[in-house]
C-alpha positions as CSV (number, residue, x, y, z in Angstrom):
1,X,0.0,0.1,0.0
2,X,1.4,3.5,-1.0
3,X,0.8,6.9,0.5
4,X,-1.1,7.9,-2.7
5,X,-3.2,4.8,-3.2
6,X,-6.3,6.9,-2.6
7,X,-5.3,9.6,-5.0
8,X,-7.4,9.6,-8.1
9,X,-5.6,12.4,-9.8
10,X,-2.7,14.8,-9.2
11,X,-3.8,18.3,-10.1
12,X,-0.5,20.2,-9.2
13,X,2.9,18.4,-9.2
14,X,5.3,19.1,-6.6
15,X,7.9,21.1,-8.7
16,X,5.1,23.4,-10.0
17,X,3.6,23.8,-6.5
18,X,7.1,24.7,-5.0
19,X,7.8,27.1,-7.8
20,X,4.5,29.0,-7.3
21,X,4.9,29.2,-3.6
22,X,8.3,30.7,-4.0
23,X,6.9,33.3,-6.3
24,X,4.2,34.1,-3.8
25,X,6.9,34.4,-1.0
26,X,9.0,36.6,-3.2
27,X,5.9,38.9,-4.0
28,X,4.9,39.1,-0.2
29,X,8.6,39.9,0.7
30,X,8.6,42.7,-1.9
31,X,5.2,44.1,-0.9
32,X,5.9,44.0,2.8
33,X,9.6,45.1,2.8
34,X,10.4,46.9,5.9
35,X,7.3,45.6,7.7
36,X,6.6,43.0,10.1
37,X,3.4,41.3,9.0
38,X,1.5,38.5,10.9
39,X,0.4,35.5,9.0
40,X,-2.8,34.2,10.2
41,X,-3.6,30.6,9.1
42,X,-6.9,28.8,9.6
43,X,-6.2,25.4,11.0
44,X,-5.8,22.7,10.0
45,X,-5.7,22.6,6.1
46,X,-3.5,25.7,5.5
47,X,-0.7,24.7,8.0
48,X,1.6,23.1,5.4
49,X,1.0,25.9,2.9
50,X,1.7,28.4,5.7
51,X,5.0,26.7,6.5
52,X,6.2,26.6,2.9
53,X,5.2,30.3,2.3
54,X,7.1,31.4,5.4
55,X,10.2,29.6,4.2
56,X,9.8,31.4,0.7
57,X,9.5,34.9,2.4
58,X,12.7,37.0,3.1
59,X,11.3,39.2,5.9
60,X,10.5,38.9,9.5
61,X,7.1,37.6,10.1
62,X,5.1,36.2,13.0
63,X,2.3,33.7,12.9
64,X,-1.0,33.1,14.7
65,X,-3.4,30.3,14.2
66,X,-7.2,30.2,14.3
67,X,-9.6,27.3,14.1
68,X,-12.9,27.7,12.9
69,X,-15.7,25.4,12.0
70,X,-18.6,25.9,9.5
71,X,-19.2,22.4,8.4
72,X,-20.3,20.6,11.5
73,X,-20.7,16.8,10.6
74,X,-21.5,17.7,7.1
75,X,-19.1,18.0,3.9
76,X,-20.7,21.3,2.8
77,X,-20.4,24.6,4.6
78,X,-23.4,25.5,6.7
79,X,-22.6,29.2,6.6
80,X,-22.7,29.1,10.6
81,X,-19.2,29.8,11.8
82,X,-17.9,29.1,15.0
83,X,-14.5,30.1,16.5
84,X,-12.8,26.9,18.1
85,X,-9.5,28.5,18.6
86,X,-8.9,32.3,18.6
87,X,-5.8,34.5,17.9
88,X,-3.4,34.3,20.7
89,X,-2.1,37.9,20.3
90,X,-3.7,41.2,19.5
91,X,-3.5,42.2,15.8
92,X,-4.4,46.0,16.3
93,X,-2.3,48.1,14.1
94,X,-0.6,45.1,12.3
95,X,-0.5,44.1,8.7
96,X,-2.4,40.9,8.6
97,X,-1.9,38.3,5.9
98,X,-4.7,35.6,6.1
99,X,-3.3,32.3,4.6
100,X,-5.8,29.9,3.3
101,X,-5.2,26.6,1.3
102,X,-8.5,26.5,-0.6
103,X,-11.1,29.2,-1.1
104,X,-14.2,27.6,-2.2
105,X,-17.7,29.2,-1.4
106,X,-15.9,31.9,0.6
107,X,-18.6,32.0,3.3
108,X,-16.3,31.0,6.2
109,X,-13.5,33.4,5.1
110,X,-16.0,36.1,4.6
111,X,-17.1,35.8,8.3
112,X,-13.5,35.7,9.3
113,X,-12.4,38.8,7.5
114,X,-15.1,40.8,9.3
115,X,-14.2,39.1,12.7
116,X,-10.4,40.2,12.0
117,X,-11.4,43.8,10.9
118,X,-13.2,44.3,14.1
119,X,-9.7,44.0,15.8
120,X,-8.6,47.0,13.9
121,X,-5.5,45.8,12.0
122,X,-3.7,48.2,9.9
123,X,-4.4,45.9,6.8
124,X,-5.8,42.6,6.0
125,X,-4.8,40.8,2.8
126,X,-5.5,37.2,1.7
127,X,-3.0,34.7,0.2
128,X,-4.5,31.4,-0.9
129,X,-3.0,28.5,-2.6
130,X,-6.1,27.4,-4.6
131,X,-9.0,29.6,-5.6
132,X,-12.1,27.9,-6.8
133,X,-14.4,30.8,-7.9
134,X,-16.9,28.6,-9.7
135,X,-18.3,27.7,-6.2
136,X,-18.1,31.3,-4.7
137,X,-21.2,32.5,-2.8
138,X,-19.6,35.4,-1.0
139,X,-17.4,38.1,-2.6
140,X,-13.7,37.6,-1.4
141,X,-10.9,40.1,-2.3
142,X,-8.0,37.6,-3.0
143,X,-4.8,39.5,-3.1
144,X,-2.4,36.6,-3.7
145,X,-3.3,33.4,-5.3
146,X,-1.3,30.3,-6.2
147,X,-3.7,28.7,-8.7
148,X,-7.2,29.1,-9.9
149,X,-9.4,26.2,-10.6
150,X,-11.9,26.8,-13.3
151,X,-14.7,24.4,-14.1
152,X,-12.5,22.4,-16.5
153,X,-8.9,23.2,-15.8
154,X,-6.3,24.4,-13.3
155,X,-4.3,27.5,-13.9
156,X,-1.6,29.5,-12.2
C-alpha cells in the first residue's frame, strides 16, 4: 500500500507547486519590505502551505493560528461559523495576511474577515493556494493566489 493509493488524480505536481509558492513568497517579501506582517492561518488545512510560504519569504514575520468550523458533521459549509481557537495575540495596528489553502464558497472566510477587521489591524490581505471561484457564494478580495481552478482546468 502506497501513500497515494487513494489519490485519483494529481492536479499540481510538486515542482510546479514549490515554484509557485516561491513566487508568492517573493511577492509578499517585496510588498511587505520593511514591515513585520503577521500571517494568520486557519487550522488545519492551510498549515503546510503556511510553513512553505514562510520559508519562501525573506522578511521577519510572526504567525498566529485560528480554528473555525462551518461544516459541523457535513461535507458542505453550513454558513454558520464557530471560532474554535482564537488568535493568541492582538493584531491591532498590524499588517495581517490571512493564509488559506483553498477558497471555495468563501462563506467562512467572509465571516473571518469581518471578525478580524473588528480587531482594527492596519491592513488585511488574503493569500490562498487554490481559488475555486466557480463555487463562490461570497465576494472575497483575494490579493495573492497560487492557482485558480476553473470548471474544467487548473491555472496559475
